[in-house]
C-alpha positions as a LaTeX table, in Angstrom:
\begin{tabular}{lrrr}
\hline
Residue & $x$ (\AA) & $y$ (\AA) & $z$ (\AA) \\
\hline
Met1 & 0.00 & 0.00 & 0.00 \\
Lys2 & 1.21 & 3.50 & $-0.86$ \\
Phe3 & 0.30 & 6.35 & 1.51 \\
Ile4 & 0.06 & 9.83 & 0.01 \\
Ile5 & $-0.59$ & 13.06 & 1.92 \\
Phe6 & $-1.60$ & 16.27 & 0.14 \\
Ala7 & $-1.18$ & 19.41 & 2.26 \\
Gly8 & $-1.59$ & 23.08 & 1.44 \\
Thr9 & $-3.35$ & 26.22 & 2.52 \\
Pro10 & $-7.09$ & 26.63 & 1.83 \\
Gly11 & $-7.66$ & 27.72 & $-1.75$ \\
Ser12 & $-4.31$ & 26.47 & $-3.01$ \\
Gly13 & $-5.99$ & 23.95 & $-5.29$ \\
Lys14 & $-5.37$ & 20.71 & $-3.37$ \\
Thr15 & $-8.69$ & 19.09 & $-4.18$ \\
Ser16 & $-8.55$ & 20.11 & $-7.84$ \\
Val17 & $-5.11$ & 18.54 & $-8.22$ \\
Ile18 & $-6.23$ & 15.42 & $-6.35$ \\
Lys19 & $-9.16$ & 14.96 & $-8.73$ \\
Tyr20 & $-6.82$ & 14.76 & $-11.71$ \\
Val21 & $-4.48$ & 12.43 & $-9.82$ \\
Val22 & $-7.40$ & 10.12 & $-9.02$ \\
Gln23 & $-8.54$ & 10.24 & $-12.63$ \\
Glu24 & $-5.11$ & 9.02 & $-13.79$ \\
Leu25 & $-4.73$ & 6.30 & $-11.14$ \\
Lys26 & $-8.21$ & 4.84 & $-10.66$ \\
Asp27 & $-8.11$ & 2.33 & $-13.54$ \\
Asn28 & $-4.88$ & 0.66 & $-12.41$ \\
Phe29 & $-5.02$ & 0.93 & $-8.61$ \\
Lys30 & $-7.55$ & 0.39 & $-5.83$ \\
Leu31 & $-7.83$ & 3.84 & $-4.30$ \\
Phe32 & $-9.18$ & 5.29 & $-1.07$ \\
Phe33 & $-9.54$ & 9.03 & $-0.46$ \\
Ala34 & $-9.77$ & 10.64 & 3.00 \\
Lys35 & $-10.66$ & 14.32 & 3.25 \\
Phe36 & $-9.87$ & 16.15 & 6.49 \\
Asp37 & $-11.40$ & 19.55 & 7.23 \\
Cys38 & $-12.47$ & 21.74 & 10.11 \\
Leu39 & $-16.24$ & 22.17 & 10.05 \\
Gln40 & $-17.72$ & 20.99 & 6.76 \\
Thr41 & $-16.82$ & 19.65 & 3.32 \\
Leu42 & $-18.50$ & 17.88 & 0.42 \\
Asp43 & $-15.30$ & 17.22 & $-1.53$ \\
Asn44 & $-15.17$ & 13.54 & $-0.63$ \\
Glu45 & $-18.74$ & 13.03 & $-1.83$ \\
Arg46 & $-18.02$ & 14.76 & $-5.12$ \\
Ile47 & $-14.93$ & 12.64 & $-5.73$ \\
Ala48 & $-16.80$ & 9.45 & $-4.81$ \\
Lys49 & $-19.60$ & 10.30 & $-7.22$ \\
Gln50 & $-17.39$ & 11.39 & $-10.11$ \\
Tyr51 & $-14.68$ & 8.72 & $-9.94$ \\
Lys52 & $-16.50$ & 5.82 & $-8.25$ \\
Ile53 & $-13.94$ & 5.26 & $-5.50$ \\
Pro54 & $-14.51$ & 4.84 & $-1.74$ \\
Thr55 & $-13.98$ & 7.99 & 0.31 \\
Thr56 & $-14.47$ & 9.36 & 3.80 \\
Lys57 & $-14.48$ & 12.76 & 5.46 \\
Lys58 & $-13.14$ & 13.58 & 8.89 \\
Leu59 & $-14.14$ & 16.85 & 10.56 \\
Ala60 & $-11.90$ & 18.09 & 13.36 \\
Gly61 & $-14.48$ & 20.32 & 15.04 \\
Glu62 & $-12.91$ & 21.70 & 18.22 \\
Leu63 & $-9.56$ & 20.03 & 17.55 \\
Cys64 & $-6.53$ & 21.21 & 15.60 \\
Pro65 & $-7.23$ & 19.54 & 12.22 \\
Asp66 & $-3.65$ & 18.40 & 11.71 \\
His67 & $-3.33$ & 16.93 & 15.21 \\
Tyr68 & $-6.64$ & 15.17 & 14.52 \\
Thr69 & $-5.33$ & 13.90 & 11.18 \\
Ala70 & $-2.33$ & 12.31 & 12.88 \\
Leu71 & $-4.65$ & 10.61 & 15.39 \\
Glu72 & $-6.84$ & 9.17 & 12.62 \\
Ile73 & $-4.13$ & 7.96 & 10.21 \\
Pro74 & $-3.60$ & 4.55 & 11.92 \\
Lys75 & $-7.35$ & 3.83 & 11.80 \\
Ile76 & $-7.57$ & 4.71 & 8.11 \\
Ile77 & $-4.67$ & 2.44 & 7.23 \\
Lys78 & $-6.00$ & $-0.43$ & 9.34 \\
Glu79 & $-9.45$ & $-0.21$ & 7.73 \\
Asn80 & $-8.10$ & $-0.11$ & 4.16 \\
Gln81 & $-5.57$ & $-2.91$ & 3.99 \\
Asp82 & $-7.11$ & $-4.06$ & 0.71 \\
Lys83 & $-6.30$ & $-0.77$ & $-1.06$ \\
Asp84 & $-3.27$ & $-0.06$ & $-3.25$ \\
Ile85 & $-3.10$ & 3.67 & $-2.58$ \\
Ile86 & $-4.54$ & 5.83 & 0.20 \\
Ile87 & $-4.75$ & 9.53 & $-0.65$ \\
Leu88 & $-5.25$ & 11.87 & 2.28 \\
Glu89 & $-5.98$ & 15.60 & 2.04 \\
Thr90 & $-5.30$ & 17.74 & 5.11 \\
Ala91 & $-7.15$ & 20.90 & 6.12 \\
Gly92 & $-3.89$ & 22.82 & 5.80 \\
Leu93 & $-4.66$ & 25.64 & 8.22 \\
Cys94 & $-1.28$ & 25.76 & 9.95 \\
Leu95 & 2.07 & 26.10 & 8.19 \\
Arg96 & 3.79 & 24.72 & 11.30 \\
Cys97 & 1.60 & 21.62 & 11.34 \\
Ser98 & 1.95 & 19.12 & 8.52 \\
Pro99 & 1.35 & 15.47 & 9.30 \\
Tyr100 & 3.68 & 14.12 & 6.60 \\
Val101 & 5.06 & 10.72 & 7.55 \\
Lys102 & 8.50 & 9.31 & 6.78 \\
Glu103 & 6.99 & 6.20 & 5.25 \\
Gly104 & 4.60 & 8.10 & 2.97 \\
Leu105 & 4.81 & 10.63 & 0.16 \\
Gly106 & 4.20 & 14.23 & 1.25 \\
Ile107 & 2.92 & 16.62 & $-1.43$ \\
Asn108 & 2.54 & 20.35 & $-0.77$ \\
Val109 & 0.20 & 22.11 & $-3.19$ \\
Leu110 & 1.57 & 25.65 & $-3.07$ \\
Asp111 & $-0.25$ & 28.66 & $-4.51$ \\
Ile112 & 2.29 & 30.80 & $-6.38$ \\
Thr113 & 0.43 & 33.95 & $-5.32$ \\
Ser114 & 0.76 & 33.09 & $-1.62$ \\
Gly115 & 3.97 & 35.04 & $-1.05$ \\
Asp116 & 7.57 & 34.32 & $-0.12$ \\
Pro117 & 8.21 & 30.57 & 0.41 \\
Ser118 & 10.57 & 31.39 & 3.29 \\
Arg119 & 7.48 & 32.18 & 5.42 \\
Tyr120 & 6.43 & 28.54 & 5.33 \\
Gly121 & 7.32 & 25.88 & 7.86 \\
Pro122 & 7.24 & 22.05 & 7.66 \\
Ile123 & 4.20 & 22.05 & 5.36 \\
Leu124 & 6.70 & 23.14 & 2.66 \\
Thr125 & 10.15 & 22.34 & 4.03 \\
Asp126 & 9.32 & 18.66 & 4.69 \\
Ala127 & 7.41 & 18.03 & 1.45 \\
Asp128 & 8.77 & 15.37 & $-0.91$ \\
Ile129 & 7.02 & 17.08 & $-3.82$ \\
Val130 & 5.95 & 20.70 & $-4.17$ \\
Ala131 & 3.14 & 21.16 & $-6.67$ \\
Ile132 & 3.19 & 24.85 & $-7.58$ \\
Ser133 & $-0.30$ & 25.94 & $-8.62$ \\
Lys134 & $-1.77$ & 29.00 & $-10.36$ \\
Gly135 & 1.43 & 29.73 & $-12.29$ \\
Asp136 & $-0.67$ & 31.10 & $-15.13$ \\
Leu137 & $-1.46$ & 34.13 & $-12.97$ \\
Val138 & 2.13 & 35.44 & $-12.95$ \\
Ser139 & 4.93 & 36.05 & $-15.43$ \\
Gln140 & 7.65 & 33.57 & $-16.38$ \\
Ala141 & 10.21 & 35.61 & $-14.44$ \\
Glu142 & 8.02 & 35.51 & $-11.32$ \\
Arg143 & 7.62 & 31.74 & $-11.70$ \\
Glu144 & 11.39 & 31.29 & $-11.82$ \\
Ile145 & 11.91 & 33.49 & $-8.75$ \\
Phe146 & 9.23 & 31.57 & $-6.82$ \\
Arg147 & 10.70 & 28.22 & $-7.86$ \\
Ala148 & 14.15 & 29.33 & $-6.65$ \\
Gly149 & 12.57 & 30.40 & $-3.35$ \\
Val150 & 11.03 & 26.95 & $-2.88$ \\
Leu151 & 14.34 & 25.21 & $-3.54$ \\
Lys152 & 16.10 & 27.55 & $-1.12$ \\
Val153 & 13.99 & 26.34 & 1.82 \\
Asn154 & 13.64 & 22.74 & 0.58 \\
Pro155 & 16.60 & 21.84 & $-1.67$ \\
Glu156 & 15.73 & 18.13 & $-1.80$ \\
Thr157 & 12.15 & 18.47 & $-3.01$ \\
Lys158 & 10.88 & 17.68 & $-6.48$ \\
Ile159 & 8.86 & 20.44 & $-8.13$ \\
Ala160 & 5.84 & 20.01 & $-10.38$ \\
Glu161 & 4.08 & 23.01 & $-11.89$ \\
Val162 & 0.38 & 22.19 & $-12.04$ \\
Asn163 & $-2.90$ & 23.70 & $-13.16$ \\
Gly164 & $-5.90$ & 22.62 & $-11.12$ \\
Leu165 & $-8.33$ & 23.74 & $-13.82$ \\
Thr166 & $-6.83$ & 21.87 & $-16.78$ \\
Gly167 & $-4.82$ & 19.15 & $-15.06$ \\
Glu168 & $-1.62$ & 20.27 & $-16.75$ \\
Gly169 & 1.46 & 18.99 & $-14.90$ \\
Val170 & $-0.43$ & 16.44 & $-12.80$ \\
Ile171 & 1.04 & 13.55 & $-14.77$ \\
Asp172 & 4.42 & 14.33 & $-13.16$ \\
Ile173 & 2.89 & 13.82 & $-9.71$ \\
Val174 & 1.25 & 10.59 & $-10.87$ \\
Lys175 & 4.62 & 9.24 & $-12.01$ \\
Tyr176 & 6.17 & 10.02 & $-8.62$ \\
Ile177 & 3.30 & 8.23 & $-6.88$ \\
Glu178 & 3.57 & 5.16 & $-9.12$ \\
Lys179 & 7.31 & 4.84 & $-8.39$ \\
Phe180 & 6.96 & 5.41 & $-4.65$ \\
Ser181 & 7.47 & 2.46 & $-2.30$ \\
Asn182 & 4.72 & 0.75 & $-0.33$ \\
Ile183 & 4.61 & 1.29 & 3.41 \\
Lys184 & 6.02 & $-1.69$ & 5.32 \\
Ser185 & 4.16 & $-1.28$ & 8.60 \\
Glu186 & 1.03 & 0.24 & 10.12 \\
Arg187 & 3.28 & 2.08 & 12.58 \\
Leu188 & 4.29 & 5.37 & 10.96 \\
Thr189 & 6.54 & 8.24 & 12.07 \\
Leu190 & 5.89 & 11.95 & 11.62 \\
Lys191 & 8.57 & 13.80 & 9.68 \\
His192 & 8.29 & 16.73 & 12.10 \\
Ser193 & 6.87 & 17.07 & 15.58 \\
Met194 & 3.56 & 18.89 & 16.04 \\
Pro195 & 3.62 & 22.28 & 17.81 \\
Ser196 & 2.87 & 22.34 & 21.53 \\
Ala197 & $-0.74$ & 22.85 & 22.56 \\
Val198 & $-0.89$ & 23.09 & 26.34 \\
Cys199 & $-2.56$ & 26.13 & 27.89 \\
Gly200 & $-5.90$ & 27.29 & 29.23 \\
Tyr201 & $-7.08$ & 28.19 & 25.74 \\
Cys202 & $-6.33$ & 24.65 & 24.58 \\
Tyr203 & $-8.83$ & 23.52 & 27.21 \\
Gly204 & $-11.49$ & 25.88 & 25.88 \\
Asn205 & $-10.95$ & 29.10 & 27.83 \\
Lys206 & $-12.58$ & 32.10 & 26.10 \\
Ile207 & $-11.77$ & 34.86 & 28.59 \\
Ile208 & $-8.73$ & 36.99 & 27.74 \\
Asp209 & $-7.33$ & 37.10 & 31.25 \\
Glu210 & $-4.15$ & 35.62 & 32.70 \\
Lys211 & $-5.77$ & 34.35 & 35.91 \\
Glu212 & $-8.76$ & 32.81 & 34.13 \\
Thr213 & $-6.46$ & 31.12 & 31.62 \\
Gln214 & $-4.30$ & 29.66 & 34.39 \\
Lys215 & $-7.41$ & 28.51 & 36.28 \\
Arg216 & $-8.75$ & 26.74 & 33.20 \\
Tyr217 & $-5.37$ & 25.15 & 32.51 \\
Leu218 & $-5.09$ & 23.74 & 36.04 \\
Ala219 & $-8.63$ & 22.35 & 35.87 \\
Gly220 & $-7.87$ & 20.71 & 32.54 \\
Lys221 & $-4.56$ & 19.35 & 33.78 \\
Glu222 & $-6.23$ & 17.83 & 36.86 \\
Leu223 & $-8.74$ & 16.02 & 34.67 \\
Lys224 & $-6.06$ & 15.03 & 32.17 \\
Asn225 & $-4.21$ & 13.19 & 34.93 \\
Leu226 & $-7.27$ & 10.98 & 35.54 \\
Ile227 & $-7.59$ & 9.63 & 32.01 \\
Pro228 & $-5.16$ & 7.45 & 30.00 \\
Asn229 & $-5.12$ & 9.71 & 26.91 \\
Leu230 & $-6.03$ & 6.82 & 24.60 \\
Asn231 & $-8.40$ & 8.88 & 22.43 \\
Cys232 & $-10.56$ & 5.75 & 22.34 \\
Gly233 & $-13.86$ & 7.56 & 21.72 \\
Lys234 & $-15.78$ & 5.61 & 24.39 \\
Cys235 & $-16.83$ & 8.89 & 26.02 \\
Gly236 & $-18.53$ & 10.00 & 22.82 \\
Phe237 & $-15.83$ & 12.48 & 21.78 \\
Lys238 & $-13.08$ & 12.21 & 19.17 \\
Ser239 & $-10.24$ & 12.84 & 21.61 \\
Cys240 & $-9.52$ & 13.09 & 25.33 \\
Asn241 & $-8.85$ & 16.82 & 25.02 \\
Glu242 & $-12.24$ & 17.41 & 23.39 \\
Phe243 & $-13.85$ & 15.44 & 26.24 \\
Ile244 & $-12.00$ & 17.53 & 28.84 \\
Arg245 & $-13.18$ & 20.76 & 27.22 \\
Ala246 & $-16.76$ & 19.50 & 27.24 \\
Val247 & $-16.55$ & 18.56 & 30.94 \\
Leu248 & $-15.13$ & 21.97 & 31.85 \\
Asp249 & $-17.91$ & 23.64 & 29.84 \\
Gly250 & $-20.56$ & 21.55 & 31.61 \\
Lys251 & $-21.52$ & 19.77 & 28.38 \\
Ala252 & $-20.31$ & 16.34 & 29.51 \\
Lys253 & $-19.89$ & 14.45 & 32.78 \\
Arg254 & $-16.69$ & 12.92 & 34.08 \\
Gly255 & $-18.38$ & 9.55 & 34.35 \\
Gln256 & $-18.66$ & 9.33 & 30.56 \\
Cys257 & $-15.01$ & 8.30 & 30.53 \\
Pro258 & $-14.91$ & 4.61 & 31.53 \\
Phe259 & $-11.40$ & 5.02 & 32.92 \\
Ile260 & $-12.30$ & 7.59 & 35.59 \\
Lys261 & $-13.05$ & 5.85 & 38.85 \\
Lys262 & $-16.41$ & 6.87 & 40.27 \\
\hline
\end{tabular}
């Protein structure tokens, strides 16, 4: 099984590029597409309808979408052992987050109008392939300058210039995918650590006040120490942190977690 992750900022053209990739691969490979987003998306349904492949969508809700993606990857792989290629699209909200894995192929769809590549973090610097989109909106000189900027921050990457409207350049990505190795194990390793997320606001505090933030953090920490952090979902929430926030907001009871002694 090959594991492919597409990451990029909203509006960069990720889904458009993925559609053309799926179109090229679907006749020779058993595909599965997983779409991650924050609150809502219909992209997976459109791809399923148009290309007749199985898909799923995962909505992060109150969670960081890229942290949530990393939590869900093992489940997706375990449930799709019969597939040849899994294609995953991230929400791409955070340049610091990018759940590329060492065993998979990381593809950053990068909008050429998005500014200086040096502003980007692991979403670009750890990408195996950078698919530069919307090049038709700038001059040839600007394309060359942007390309040089990408290679400056990620000298090892392969660059493909793509057009999400026409599919031009997508065949280069398809060739990289076809040549890429299968993953050897269900246990994968992130290329880069996720950013820290431990404060009162992470536990749902809304009040801009140092004391209130500290109070919320301590309450969340106390509850965190009572649960095993398995993200098992038995409490009815996607993750332990989401459950903790709900308890602190009065929207859930401690007893919903089967691991908290009553």
